[in-house]
C-alpha positions, -999 to +999 in steps of 0.1 A: +345+677-244+326+661-272+317+632-249+302+656-224+282+675-251+269+643-264+258+632-230+235+662-229+229+658-266+210+627-262+186+645-238+182+673-264+176+647-293+149+630-272+132+663-264+132+673-301+120+638-312+090+642-290+082+678-298+056+690-322+068+681-358+104+675-343+109+711-338+112+733-306+126+765-294+159+765-272+141+782-243+115+753-242+144+730-243+164+745-214+132+745-192+124+709-200+159+694-199+170+716-172+203+729-185+218+764-185+214+785-216+252+787-223+255+749-223+224+745-244+237+769-270+271+749-270+252+717-275+232+732-303+263+744-320+279+709-315+248+691-329+243+715-357+279+712-369+273+675-371+240+677-390+221+662-361+199+691-355+192+720-378+186+755-367+156+767-387+154+802-374+179+821-354+171+845-327+192+874-315+187+863-278+195+827-285+159+813-286+165+796-319+140+773-335+155+738-337+147+707-358+159+672-354+173+659-387+169+625-401+206+618-391+195+629-355+166+605-355+188+577-367+214+584-339+186+586-313+171+552-326+205+536-323+210+550-289+175+538-277+183+503-290+212+498-265 
């Protein structure tokens, strides 16, 4: 399961790294990356639990504001170097 979440996670990290100030809302993310909301929220939970992204503002409807962390940028740069 974690492999599947990271497979989508790379796309999420790439999106966030190119977003304004490294932050974006979940609904922007699902529109750009083209993933269902329920999968996006699982990915966010997974990445947040590992310190790769930070939820800077929570929303009752799931449209959280996300920020890529320095750890997330490091992982993304390692992935891009492959």
